[in-house]
C-alpha positions in Angstrom: 48.9 206.5 -51.0 46.3 206.9 -48.0 47.0 204.3 -44.8 44.4 202.1 -45.0 45.0 201.3 -48.8 48.9 201.0 -47.7 47.9 198.6 -45.0 45.1 197.1 -47.7 48.2 196.5 -50.2 50.3 195.4 -47.2 48.0 192.5 -46.2 47.2 191.4 -49.9 50.7 190.8 -50.2 51.3 189.2 -47.2 48.1 186.5 -48.0 49.4 186.2 -51.1 52.8 184.8 -50.3 51.6 182.8 -47.5 49.2 180.8 -49.7 52.1 180.3 -52.3 54.0 179.0 -49.3 51.4 176.9 -48.1 50.8 175.6 -52.0 54.6 174.8 -52.0 54.6 173.0 -48.7 51.0 170.8 -49.6 52.9 170.2 -53.3 55.9 168.6 -53.1 58.7 168.5 -56.1 56.9 166.6 -59.1 59.0 163.6 -59.9 59.2 160.8 -61.9 59.0 158.5 -58.7 56.7 155.6 -60.9 59.8 155.3 -63.3 62.4 154.8 -60.1 60.5 152.4 -58.8 62.0 148.5 -59.6 64.8 146.3 -59.6 68.4 148.1 -60.1 71.6 146.3 -61.0 75.6 148.1 -59.8 77.9 147.7 -62.8 79.4 144.8 -61.4 76.5 142.7 -61.8 76.5 141.6 -58.1 74.2 143.4 -56.3 70.6 144.1 -57.3 68.4 146.4 -55.3 64.6 147.0 -55.1 63.7 150.7 -55.4 60.5 151.2 -53.4 58.4 153.2 -51.0 59.1 153.5 -47.3 56.7 154.6 -45.2 56.8 158.5 -46.3 60.2 158.4 -48.5 61.8 155.8 -50.7 64.3 153.3 -50.1 66.7 150.3 -51.8 66.5 147.1 -50.2 69.0 144.3 -51.7 67.0 141.3 -53.2 69.8 139.5 -54.4 73.6 139.6 -54.3 76.4 137.3 -55.6 78.3 134.8 -53.7 81.1 137.2 -53.6 79.3 140.7 -52.4 77.5 138.5 -49.4 80.8 136.5 -48.3 82.4 140.2 -48.5 79.6 141.7 -46.2 79.5 138.8 -44.0 83.3 138.9 -43.2 82.9 142.8 -42.2 79.9 143.3 -40.7 78.8 139.3 -40.1 75.6 140.5 -41.6 73.5 139.2 -44.4 73.4 141.5 -47.5 70.0 140.1 -49.0 67.5 141.9 -47.5 69.4 145.2 -46.3 68.5 148.4 -46.9 71.3 150.3 -48.9 69.1 153.6 -50.1 67.9 155.2 -47.0 65.2 158.0 -46.6 65.1 159.3 -50.2 63.1 162.2 -51.1 62.7 164.0 -54.4 64.6 167.7 -54.9 64.1 167.6 -58.6 62.0 165.3 -61.1 65.0 163.3 -61.9 66.4 163.2 -58.5 66.5 161.8 -55.1 68.9 162.7 -52.1 68.9 160.5 -48.8 71.4 158.3 -47.5 73.8 155.4 -48.5 74.2 152.7 -46.3 78.0 150.7 -47.6 77.8 147.5 -45.6 81.6 147.0 -46.3 82.4 149.9 -44.6 79.4 149.8 -42.2 79.0 153.4 -42.9 76.3 155.5 -43.9 77.0 158.4 -46.0 74.7 161.4 -47.2 73.0 159.7 -51.1 71.9 161.2 -54.1 70.1 158.9 -57.1 69.3 160.9 -60.9 67.2 159.0 -63.5 69.3 159.0 -66.6 66.6 157.4 -68.3 63.8 154.6 -68.6 66.8 152.0 -67.6 69.7 153.9 -66.1 70.3 155.8 -63.1 73.6 157.5 -61.6 73.8 156.7 -57.7 76.4 158.8 -55.8 77.5 158.4 -52.4 79.6 161.3 -50.6 81.8 161.7 -47.6 80.1 165.0 -46.8 77.8 167.0 -49.3 79.6 167.0 -52.7 82.9 166.2 -51.2 85.0 162.7 -51.5 81.8 161.7 -53.6 81.8 157.9 -55.7 79.4 157.7 -58.7 78.3 154.5 -60.2 75.6 153.9 -63.4 73.0 151.3 -62.6 70.9 149.1 -65.0 67.4 148.4 -64.3 66.8 144.2 -64.7 63.5 143.0 -65.3 63.5 140.8 -62.1 65.5 139.9 -59.4 65.7 136.4 -59.6 65.6 136.1 -63.3 69.2 138.3 -63.5 70.3 136.3 -60.6 69.9 132.9 -62.1 71.6 134.3 -65.2 74.5 136.0 -63.2 
């Protein structure tokens, strides 16, 4: 192969790699984000968070909490639980999975976190002290509305 043909082939390969890298950066992981948005209840039914867009990422904000959950947080941090952002800076890592940070108000600490949509009505929330080390998982359930479910509890 002549030097000119070799250089032409090399330039074409580099251009193709650059084009596919640009496309990958411009087109983030396709996700089921619309299915993730909504109000979710923890396993005890004591806290409801609304998962929604927050700037360029996704977050989860407490929209309802039982009196006991509110008292625990107030005692530990002297903060109001309702309105607190527990899921922070989440972004898609797969079609049904998002990673970010989880704030645990009882401990006043932030951990690495992951949310995986199991189906339309349940998700698995996982928080770890370090990535995949000393983790705790919970299954959260979708609720129709924080107000209606809060009154029923």
